[in-house]
C-alpha positions in Angstrom: 0.0 0.0 0.0 1.0 3.6 -0.6 1.3 5.6 2.7 -2.0 7.4 2.0 -3.8 4.1 1.7 -2.0 2.6 4.7 -3.1 5.6 6.8 -6.7 4.6 6.1 -6.6 0.8 6.1 -3.7 -0.3 8.4 -5.6 0.8 11.5 -8.7 -1.1 10.7 -9.2 -4.4 12.7 -13.0 -4.8 12.3 -15.3 -6.6 14.7 -16.0 -10.0 13.1 -19.4 -10.2 14.8 -21.1 -7.0 13.7 -18.9 -6.2 10.7 -18.5 -2.4 11.1 -16.6 -0.5 8.4 -14.2 0.8 11.1 -12.9 -0.7 14.3 -15.1 -0.6 17.4 -13.8 0.7 20.7 -13.0 -2.0 23.2 -13.0 -0.4 26.7 -12.6 -3.7 28.6 -9.7 -3.8 31.1 -9.6 -7.6 31.2 -10.5 -10.4 28.8 -12.1 -13.9 29.2 -9.2 -16.3 29.5 -11.4 -19.3 28.7 -11.6 -18.2 25.1 -8.4 -18.3 23.0 -7.3 -14.8 22.1 -4.3 -12.4 22.1 -5.5 -10.2 25.0 -5.3 -10.8 28.8 -5.2 -7.3 30.4 -5.5 -4.0 28.7 -2.2 -2.6 30.2 -0.4 -5.3 28.2 -2.5 -5.1 25.0 -5.8 -3.9 23.7 -7.5 -4.3 20.3 -7.5 -0.5 19.7 -3.8 -0.2 20.7 -2.9 -3.0 18.4 -4.6 -1.2 15.5 -2.8 2.1 16.3 0.6 0.4 16.6 0.0 -1.4 13.3 -0.7 1.7 11.3 2.2 3.6 13.0 4.6 0.9 12.1 3.6 0.9 8.5 3.7 4.7 8.1 7.3 4.8 9.4 8.4 1.7 7.6 9.2 -0.2 10.8 8.5 -3.7 11.9 6.7 -2.8 15.1 5.4 0.2 17.1 4.7 0.8 20.8 2.1 3.4 21.8 2.4 5.5 25.0 0.3 7.9 27.0 2.4 10.9 25.9 5.5 11.8 23.9 7.5 12.2 27.1 6.4 8.7 28.3 7.7 7.3 25.0 11.1 9.1 25.4 11.3 8.1 29.0 10.9 4.4 28.1 14.0 4.6 25.9 16.0 6.0 28.7 14.7 3.4 31.2 15.8 0.6 28.8 19.4 1.8 28.9 21.9 0.3 31.5 22.6 2.7 34.4 25.6 4.9 33.7 25.2 4.9 30.0 26.6 7.9 28.1 23.8 9.4 26.0 24.3 12.2 23.4 21.4 14.6 23.1 21.0 17.6 20.7 21.9 21.0 22.0 18.6 22.4 20.6 15.6 20.2 21.5 12.2 20.1 23.0 12.5 21.7 26.5 9.9 19.4 28.1 11.9 16.3 27.4 15.2 18.1 28.4 13.5 18.9 31.7 12.6 15.3 32.2 16.1 14.1 31.4 17.7 16.6 33.9 15.1 15.9 36.6 14.8 12.2 36.4 17.9 10.8 34.8 20.8 13.1 35.7 21.9 10.7 38.5 21.2 7.5 36.4 22.6 8.3 32.9 25.5 10.4 31.7 23.7 12.8 29.4 25.7 15.2 27.2 24.2 17.9 24.9 26.0 18.5 21.6 25.5 20.5 18.4 24.6 17.7 16.0 24.6 20.0 13.0 28.4 20.1 13.3 29.4 16.5 12.5 33.0 17.0 13.7 31.8 18.3 17.1 29.4 15.4 17.2 32.0 12.8 16.3 34.4 14.2 18.9 31.7 13.8 21.6 31.3 10.0 21.1 32.9 8.0 23.9 33.6 4.3 24.4 30.6 4.1 26.7 28.2 6.0 24.4 25.1 3.8 24.3 22.5 6.0 22.5 22.3 9.0 20.2 19.1 11.1 20.2 18.4 13.2 17.2 15.6 15.8 16.9 15.1 17.2 13.4 13.7 19.7 12.7 14.2 20.8 16.3 11.8 22.6 18.6 11.8 25.6 18.6 14.8 26.7 16.5 14.0 24.4 13.6 17.6 23.3 13.3 18.1 20.5 10.8 20.4 17.5 11.5 21.7 15.2 8.8 20.1 11.9 9.9 21.9 9.7 7.4 25.3 11.2 8.3 24.7 10.8 12.1 23.6 7.2 11.6 26.6 6.3 9.5 29.0 7.6 12.2 26.9 5.8 14.9 26.8 2.5 13.0 30.6 2.3 12.9 30.6 2.5 16.7 27.6 0.1 17.2 25.5 2.9 18.8 21.7 3.0 18.6 20.1 6.2 17.1 16.7 7.4 18.0 15.1 10.2 16.0 12.3 12.4 17.3 10.3 12.9 14.2 7.4 14.8 15.8 7.8 18.1 13.9 8.2 16.4 10.5 5.5 13.7 10.9 5.7 10.5 8.8 4.4 12.6 5.8 7.6 14.7 5.6 10.3 12.4 6.9 11.0 8.7 7.5 14.2 8.4 9.7 14.2 4.5 9.6 14.8 4.7 5.9 17.8 7.0 6.6 19.5 4.7 9.0 17.9 5.4 12.4 17.1 2.4 14.7 14.0 3.9 16.4 11.6 6.8 15.6 9.8 8.7 18.3 6.6 10.8 18.0 4.5 12.9 20.2 1.3 11.7 18.6 -0.4 14.7 20.4 0.8 16.8 17.5 0.3 16.2 13.8 -0.8 12.6 14.2 -3.6 13.6 16.4 -4.1 16.8 14.5 -7.0 18.3 16.5 -5.5 19.4 19.9 -7.6 16.8 21.8 -5.5 13.7 22.2 -2.4 13.2 24.4 -0.1 10.4 23.1 3.3 9.2 22.1 4.9 6.4 20.1 8.0 4.6 19.2 8.6 2.6 16.0 11.5 0.2 15.5 13.5 -0.9 12.5 14.0 -4.4 14.1 12.7 -6.4 17.0 16.0 -6.9 18.9 16.9 -7.1 22.6 16.8 -3.4 23.1 13.3 -3.1 21.6 12.1 -5.9 23.9 13.4 -3.9 26.9 11.3 -1.0 25.7 8.3 -3.2 25.3 8.8 -4.5 28.8 8.9 -0.9 30.1 5.7 -0.2 28.2 3.8 -3.2 29.6 5.1 -3.1 33.1 5.3 0.7 33.5 1.7 1.1 32.2 2.1 4.5 30.6 -0.2 3.4 27.8 -3.0 5.3 26.0 -6.6 4.5 26.7 -8.6 2.5 24.1 -10.6 5.6 23.3 -7.4 7.7 22.7 -6.1 4.9 20.4 -9.4 4.9 18.5 -9.2 8.7 18.1 -5.6 8.6 16.9 -6.4 5.9 14.3 -9.3 8.0 13.1 -7.1 11.1 12.9 -4.3 9.3 11.0 -6.8 8.5 8.2 -6.7 12.1 7.2 -3.1 12.8 8.1 -1.6 13.0 4.6 -4.3 15.3 3.2 -4.4 17.5 6.3 -0.6 17.9 6.0 -0.9 19.1 2.4 -2.8 22.1 3.6 -0.5 22.7 6.6 2.6 22.6 4.4 1.1 24.9 1.8 0.1 27.5 4.4 3.5 27.2 6.2 5.4 27.9 3.0 3.4 31.0 2.2 3.4 32.4 5.7 7.2 31.8 6.1 7.8 33.6 2.8 5.6 36.5 3.9 7.3 36.9 7.3 10.8 36.6 5.7 10.0 39.7 3.6 8.5 41.8 6.4 10.6 44.8 7.7 9.6 44.2 11.3 10.8 40.5 11.3 14.4 40.0 12.1 14.7 36.4 11.1 12.5 33.4 10.1 13.4 29.8 11.0 11.8 27.4 8.5 13.7 24.7 6.7 11.7 25.4 3.5 13.3 28.8 3.1 16.5 28.8 0.9 18.1 31.1 3.4 17.8 28.5 6.2 21.2 27.0 7.1 19.8 23.5 7.0 17.8 23.9 3.8 20.1 21.7 1.7 20.0 18.9 4.2 16.2 19.2 4.5 15.9 19.0 0.8 17.9 15.8 0.8 16.0 14.0 3.7 12.5 15.5 3.8 9.4 15.1 1.6 8.1 18.4 2.9 9.4 21.0 5.4 6.8 20.7 8.1 4.3 23.3 9.3 6.0 24.7 12.4 8.1 27.8 12.1 9.6 30.4 14.4 10.6 34.0 13.8 12.2 36.8 15.7 10.3 40.1 16.0 12.5 43.2 15.9 12.8 44.4 19.4 12.5 42.3 22.5 9.9 40.4 24.6 7.6 43.3 24.9 7.2 43.7 21.1 6.8 39.9 20.7 4.1 39.8 23.4 2.3 42.8 21.8 2.2 41.0 18.5 0.7 37.9 20.0 -1.9 39.9 21.9 -2.9 41.7 18.7 -3.7 38.5 16.7 -7.2 37.2 16.0 -6.8 33.9 14.2 -3.7 32.6 16.0 -4.5 31.2 19.4 -2.0 32.0 22.1 -1.3 28.5 23.3 1.3 25.9 23.8 1.7 22.8 21.5 1.4 22.3 17.8 -0.2 20.2 15.1 -3.8 21.1 15.3 -6.1 22.4 12.5 -6.1 25.8 14.3 -3.0 28.1 14.2 -1.2 28.5 17.5 1.5 31.0 18.5 3.6 31.3 21.6 6.7 33.2 22.8 8.7 30.2 23.8 11.1 31.7 26.2 8.1 32.7 28.4 7.3 29.0 29.1 10.8 27.5 29.1 12.0 29.1 32.3 15.0 31.2 33.4 17.6 28.8 31.9 16.2 29.0 28.4 18.5 29.6 25.5 15.7 30.6 23.2 15.7 34.3 22.2 13.2 36.4 24.2 11.8 37.8 21.0 11.2 34.4 19.3 7.6 33.4 18.4 6.8 29.8 17.5 3.9 29.3 15.1 2.0 26.1 14.4 0.5 26.9 11.1 -3.1 25.7 10.9 -5.7 25.1 8.1 -7.3 28.5 8.1 -7.3 30.3 4.7 -3.9 31.7 4.1 -5.2 35.1 3.2 -6.8 35.3 6.7 -3.6 34.2 8.4 -1.4 36.7 6.5 -3.9 39.5 6.9 -4.1 38.8 10.6 -0.3 38.8 10.9 -0.1 42.0 8.9 -2.4 44.0 11.1 -0.6 42.7 14.3 2.8 43.6 13.0 1.6 47.1 12.2 0.9 47.5 16.0 4.4 46.5 17.1 
């Protein structure tokens, strides 16, 4: 199947009794053991989670997927599967929520080092004999830095090191890290996969079912940070329209980024689709589309950026990304005092409103700054 077809059919495990066209929701927490079947207890497995994991594995060209209750729960399971004391390389620019988790929960368990992975020499020099895992996030949140996945994986493979790629911002529509050499792909399915700002979820997809993957599966089943059957059902439903939703998101993001890049009150735009972006050539090589998240610097400081946000009508001032509605946020305001994000940086999740309305709204808001 082509990916668009897999998105619609790979998550359908219909009820053999009533023959619905789509899968029913199975809310049971336990299953009758006197009847042969694959399910025992819903923390370990559930028909709706099986369906979700099947479609996710197919969309990322993996052999198996594991669904979690959030993106952070998915990332945490990878860290929990590592031997204590392991050296882990993380990107210098990455999602602050996961970085907080690493520093709060794993700083005494793992040896975590942050490195600029866009500089391959700096990255190579950071690898040590005890490096057990390399975590890539590309494009990154919120600076939209682009890392060469294939180059990182080639270096890691020579050392026998696992590579995990956070593919949240790209989605399976725009990028498939397993095809570029990564061992695991991570998603916050809250974002583009869910697509409607109403589901919390996470996922991991693996290239092969090896011992490390089985450790992650054990963490999933025993730890219990799994999505509910209803959330799995909603995600499968949302994924059916993923490829066609993303076409609209990508088109709007390209036009909005070009508009902002030409505006005199905008200092800089961070979007891989712009030829001026430092990672544009790498993005062209490894992406099928440039995503629909962008950031830009308003000329001035935090006061000017906040005023712009407050003046907008069609961009909701909110955290997160990936919904059909456009969202905007001054990232430094939520990342805390240790943030390295510029105070005048605004992150925009470009929605599916008409592009004329989005540009017109941004125009009138910029006039007030």
